[in-house]
KELO-878712 format. One line per 10 residues: for each residue x, y, z negated of N, C-alpha, C. Coordinates in steps of 0.1 Angstrom, whole numbers, always signed. Layout:
X,Y,Z,X,Y,Z,X,Y,Z ~ ...;
END
This chain:
+1453,+1004,-691,+1439,+1012,-694,+1441,+1018,-709 ~ +1432,+1035,-713,+1437,+1037,-719,+1424,+1038,-732 ~ +1425,+1026,-741,+1413,+1023,-748,+1407,+1043,-753 ~ +1415,+1040,-762,+1407,+1054,-768,+1403,+1060,-761 ~ +1402,+1067,-747,+1398,+1074,-740,+1387,+1067,-732 ~ +1385,+1055,-732,+1376,+1047,-727,+1364,+1047,-742 ~ +1361,+1043,-752,+1360,+1045,-758,+1351,+1057,-764 ~ +1361,+1072,-762,+1356,+1083,-767,+1344,+1085,-752 ~ +1346,+1080,-744,+1337,+1083,-731,+1323,+1079,-733 ~ +1327,+1065,-739,+1314,+1055,-740,+1305,+1063,-753;
+1314,+1070,-760,+1306,+1071,-772,+1300,+1085,-770 ~ +1304,+1095,-761,+1296,+1110,-757,+1286,+1100,-744 ~ +1289,+1092,-741,+1280,+1085,-732,+1264,+1083,-739 ~ +1268,+1076,-749,+1252,+1066,-761,+1252,+1081,-767 ~ +1258,+1092,-771,+1251,+1103,-780,+1243,+1106,-771 ~ +1243,+1113,-766,+1230,+1118,-756,+1219,+1107,-753 ~ +1218,+1093,-752,+1208,+1086,-749,+1199,+1081,-764 ~ +1209,+1083,-774,+1200,+1082,-788,+1193,+1098,-794 ~ +1199,+1107,-788,+1194,+1122,-784,+1178,+1120,-777 ~ +1181,+1115,-768,+1175,+1117,-756,+1162,+1108,-763;
+1163,+1097,-768,+1153,+1085,-781,+1147,+1090,-790 ~ +1150,+1097,-797,+1150,+1102,-810,+1140,+1117,-805 ~ +1141,+1128,-793,+1130,+1131,-787,+1122,+1128,-783 ~ +1119,+1117,-774,+1110,+1112,-767,+1102,+1103,-782 ~ +1107,+1098,-790,+1100,+1096,-799,+1094,+1101,-812 ~ +1098,+1113,-810,+1092,+1125,-817,+1081,+1130,-807 ~ +1082,+1132,-795,+1070,+1135,-786,+1062,+1124,-788 ~ +1065,+1114,-789,+1054,+1107,-788,+1044,+1104,-804 ~ +1050,+1110,-813,+1043,+1111,-825,+1035,+1128,-825 ~ +1040,+1135,-821,+1034,+1145,-815,+1023,+1146,-809;
+1018,+1133,-798,+1011,+1132,-789,+1011,+1143,-782 ~ +1025,+1142,-772,+1029,+1149,-766,+1030,+1140,-747 ~ +1026,+1132,-751,+1033,+1123,-736,+1017,+1119,-736 ~ +1021,+1116,-718,+1011,+1109,-715,+1007,+1091,-714 ~ +993,+1088,-718,+990,+1075,-721,+1004,+1063,-716 ~ +1007,+1064,-702,+1018,+1056,-697,+1031,+1056,-708 ~ +1036,+1075,-708,+1047,+1070,-714,+1044,+1064,-730 ~ +1039,+1066,-733,+1034,+1060,-747,+1041,+1046,-754 ~ +1040,+1038,-740,+1040,+1026,-741,+1059,+1023,-740 ~ +1063,+1032,-727,+1077,+1031,-726,+1086,+1043,-736;
+1077,+1050,-746,+1084,+1053,-756,+1089,+1045,-766 ~ +1082,+1032,-770,+1081,+1030,-779,+1093,+1014,-778 ~ +1091,+1013,-763,+1103,+1001,-764,+1114,+1008,-769 ~ +1124,+995,-767,+1135,+1000,-773,+1138,+1006,-791 ~ +1128,+1008,-799,+1124,+1010,-809,+1127,+997,-817 ~ +1132,+1001,-833,+1136,+985,-841,+1118,+988,-846 ~ +1116,+971,-846,+1101,+967,-850,+1107,+963,-863 ~ +1098,+967,-877,+1098,+962,-885,+1091,+954,-888 ~ +1080,+951,-885,+1069,+943,-886,+1056,+946,-883 ~ +1053,+935,-879,+1035,+935,-870,+1025,+930,-879;
+1016,+933,-877,+1000,+928,-885,+987,+923,-871 ~ +981,+914,-872,+972,+913,-864,+956,+909,-873 ~ +949,+922,-873,+934,+919,-882,+926,+916,-870 ~ +931,+911,-859,+922,+909,-848,+909,+892,-856 ~ +896,+898,-852,+885,+888,-849,+882,+881,-835 ~ +875,+874,-837,+871,+867,-820,+859,+876,-813 ~ +866,+880,-802,+862,+890,-791,+873,+908,-797 ~ +878,+904,-802,+883,+921,-812,+899,+918,-811 ~ +906,+926,-804,+918,+930,-802,+927,+943,-820 ~ +927,+940,-828,+934,+951,-839,+948,+943,-840;
+957,+950,-834,+977,+949,-835,+983,+960,-841 ~ +989,+959,-851,+997,+974,-857,+1008,+966,-852 ~ +1019,+977,-849,+1032,+974,-854,+1036,+984,-861 ~ +1045,+980,-869,+1057,+993,-875,+1069,+992,-868 ~ +1070,+1006,-870,+1084,+1004,-863,+1095,+1011,-878 ~ +1105,+1010,-873,+1124,+1014,-881,+1126,+1028,-873 ~ +1122,+1039,-879,+1128,+1052,-870,+1135,+1060,-883 ~ +1145,+1057,-886,+1152,+1066,-893,+1155,+1080,-890 ~ +1150,+1094,-901,+1156,+1105,-893,+1142,+1114,-886 ~ +1133,+1103,-883,+1119,+1110,-873,+1115,+1125,-880;
+1109,+1131,-872,+1102,+1140,-878,+1090,+1145,-868 ~ +1081,+1145,-874,+1067,+1148,-865,+1064,+1164,-870 ~ +1058,+1175,-862,+1054,+1187,-866,+1063,+1195,-874 ~ +1073,+1189,-872,+1085,+1194,-884,+1085,+1186,-895 ~ +1078,+1178,-899,+1080,+1170,-913,+1087,+1158,-911 ~ +1095,+1156,-922,+1100,+1143,-922,+1089,+1132,-922 ~ +1087,+1116,-915,+1083,+1105,-911,+1088,+1097,-921 ~ +1077,+1091,-934,+1081,+1079,-938,+1079,+1069,-934 ~ +1071,+1069,-924,+1067,+1051,-919,+1058,+1056,-904 ~ +1061,+1050,-894,+1058,+1049,-881,+1054,+1038,-873;
+1040,+1036,-872,+1034,+1023,-864,+1024,+1029,-850 ~ +1024,+1020,-843,+1017,+1020,-833,+1005,+1007,-834 ~ +991,+1010,-828,+980,+1004,-831,+975,+1002,-821 ~ +969,+995,-815,+961,+988,-810,+944,+984,-809 ~ +937,+987,-810,+922,+980,-811,+916,+980,-795 ~ +910,+967,-792,+900,+970,-783,+886,+963,-784 ~ +873,+965,-791,+860,+961,-790,+853,+961,-786 ~ +840,+955,-787,+829,+962,-781,+819,+975,-794 ~ +819,+988,-786,+814,+999,-795,+797,+995,-786 ~ +792,+990,-802,+780,+984,-806,+766,+998,-797;
+771,+1012,-799,+762,+1018,-789,+761,+1019,-779 ~ +771,+1015,-770,+772,+1024,-756,+769,+1007,-749 ~ +778,+996,-756,+778,+983,-752,+788,+979,-741 ~ +797,+993,-741,+810,+997,-735,+823,+989,-744 ~ +835,+985,-737,+843,+981,-744,+856,+995,-748 ~ +858,+996,-762,+868,+1008,-766,+878,+1003,-768 ~ +886,+1010,-762,+899,+1004,-756,+907,+1019,-765 ~ +911,+1017,-775,+918,+1027,-786,+938,+1023,-787 ~ +945,+1032,-789,+958,+1031,-790,+960,+1042,-803 ~ +965,+1044,-813,+971,+1051,-823,+981,+1050,-826;
+989,+1063,-824,+1003,+1063,-828,+1004,+1070,-842 ~ +1008,+1066,-854,+1001,+1071,-864,+1018,+1072,-874 ~ +1016,+1083,-882,+1031,+1088,-887,+1025,+1094,-899 ~ +1032,+1086,-912,+1034,+1091,-920,+1040,+1100,-924 ~ +1034,+1114,-932,+1045,+1118,-933,+1045,+1128,-947 ~ +1062,+1130,-948,+1062,+1134,-963,+1056,+1147,-969 ~ +1048,+1152,-965,+1041,+1164,-967,+1028,+1168,-979 ~ +1023,+1177,-981,+1012,+1178,-987,+1004,+1179,-975 ~ +982,+1174,-979,+983,+1180,-964,+979,+1189,-963 ~ +979,+1202,-968,+980,+1217,-963,+989,+1224,-953;
+1004,+1217,-958,+1014,+1218,-952,+1009,+1210,-937 ~ +1006,+1202,-938,+1006,+1191,-925,+1000,+1199,-915 ~ +979,+1202,-922,+975,+1212,-913,+979,+1220,-909 ~ +986,+1230,-920,+988,+1242,-909,+1002,+1244,-898 ~ +1013,+1233,-903,+1022,+1222,-894,+1012,+1220,-880 ~ +1003,+1211,-881,+996,+1207,-865,+992,+1222,-862 ~ +981,+1230,-869,+976,+1240,-858,+991,+1247,-852 ~ +999,+1251,-859,+1012,+1258,-854,+1015,+1255,-844 ~ +1019,+1243,-841,+1022,+1232,-830,+1017,+1234,-818 ~ +1005,+1235,-819,+995,+1238,-807,+987,+1250,-805;
+996,+1258,-813,+990,+1273,-807,+979,+1275,-809 ~ +970,+1265,-821,+956,+1268,-829,+954,+1277,-841 ~ +944,+1286,-841,+941,+1288,-854,+933,+1282,-864 ~ +924,+1269,-859,+915,+1263,-864,+914,+1250,-857 ~ +910,+1241,-866,+904,+1227,-857,+893,+1224,-852 ~ +891,+1216,-844,+879,+1216,-837,+872,+1204,-844 ~ +875,+1198,-849,+869,+1189,-863,+879,+1192,-874 ~ +868,+1192,-886,+876,+1192,-901,+867,+1185,-909 ~ +872,+1180,-918,+858,+1174,-929,+866,+1173,-945 ~ +856,+1172,-953,+862,+1173,-966,+855,+1162,-972;
+848,+1158,-972,+843,+1143,-974,+856,+1132,-976 ~ +860,+1135,-960,+875,+1127,-959,+882,+1139,-951 ~ +889,+1140,-957,+901,+1157,-956,+909,+1154,-941 ~ +905,+1157,-934,+911,+1162,-919,+911,+1170,-912 ~ +916,+1173,-905,+917,+1181,-887,+923,+1173,-875 ~ +914,+1181,-871,+915,+1171,-854,+912,+1181,-846 ~ +925,+1178,-836,+924,+1188,-823,+920,+1177,-813 ~ +917,+1181,-805,+912,+1179,-791,+924,+1179,-781 ~ +929,+1174,-770,+937,+1177,-762,+930,+1176,-752 ~ +939,+1184,-740,+935,+1183,-725,+938,+1168,-727;
+931,+1159,-716,+928,+1144,-711,+938,+1144,-704 ~ +946,+1154,-693,+949,+1154,-683,+967,+1149,-688 ~ +967,+1144,-705,+980,+1140,-707,+975,+1129,-702 ~ +965,+1122,-700,+964,+1109,-699,+958,+1105,-686 ~ +960,+1112,-673,+954,+1115,-664,+937,+1119,-660 ~ +935,+1117,-671,+921,+1125,-671,+914,+1108,-676 ~ +920,+1098,-676,+912,+1085,-679,+912,+1079,-696 ~ +918,+1092,-703,+916,+1086,-721,+912,+1100,-728 ~ +901,+1100,-737,+902,+1113,-747,+912,+1111,-755 ~ +917,+1126,-757,+932,+1124,-764,+929,+1137,-776;
+930,+1132,-787,+931,+1142,-801,+944,+1135,-812 ~ +947,+1144,-816,+955,+1146,-826,+950,+1154,-839 ~ +955,+1143,-854,+948,+1146,-863,+958,+1145,-875 ~ +955,+1151,-885,+964,+1152,-896,+950,+1149,-907 ~ +955,+1135,-910,+944,+1130,-922,+951,+1125,-937 ~ +945,+1132,-950,+944,+1124,-959,+938,+1113,-961 ~ +947,+1099,-960,+948,+1084,-958,+937,+1080,-973 ~ +932,+1074,-976,+923,+1067,-986,+935,+1065,-997 ~ +948,+1061,-994,+960,+1057,-1001,+965,+1071,-1008 ~ +962,+1085,-1001,+966,+1094,-1006,+977,+1101,-1000;
+983,+1093,-988,+989,+1091,-981,+986,+1100,-968 ~ +994,+1116,-962,+992,+1124,-952,+994,+1118,-937 ~ +989,+1113,-927,+994,+1107,-921,+986,+1116,-906 ~ +1001,+1121,-898,+997,+1122,-883,+991,+1113,-874 ~ +981,+1116,-864,+975,+1107,-860,+972,+1108,-846 ~ +981,+1106,-833,+974,+1106,-819,+967,+1097,-821 ~ +955,+1099,-810,+949,+1088,-804,+944,+1090,-796 ~ +947,+1082,-781,+943,+1077,-769,+927,+1069,-763 ~ +922,+1073,-765,+907,+1063,-764,+904,+1066,-753 ~ +895,+1051,-745,+888,+1051,-735,+876,+1040,-735;
+862,+1044,-730,+858,+1033,-731,+849,+1030,-716 ~ +853,+1016,-715,+851,+1011,-705,+844,+1002,-700 ~ +838,+999,-687,+825,+984,-687,+828,+974,-692 ~ +824,+965,-695,+827,+952,-694,+830,+943,-683;
END
């Protein structure tokens, strides 16, 4: 058996898988996947840590991933995580189920805001704030088969970090 040829063939097959995973993770960070695809996209990513902030009756889990070289909205990502929250909405009495994909960006807010609008072919934010600096776009919920509201935001966090947040949310009867 020609081991040199076999190793070269294996390396050639492995490269597209890595490139495909990188492309899928970028789509995940940019809110370009249907909700069901998000869970599949995080499988195989290297977990860097977990945090559980849940209280009785509330699920609040964050999983941080190690994804070197990841970009979102064309900007370098320094931290990448997925947060699942489930708890009672006190106003509607329904259960709020939220999944957030958070990418901490290595950019100033104005640069990230411009990149967000450009990435989705928009000229203005659907919602914007200055007390809390953010720009939010409401995306078609058909990305989630009509089951969830989908938003993509760029936010200046309390820490000063700039975050791109893809949020899938729905409210269900208890």
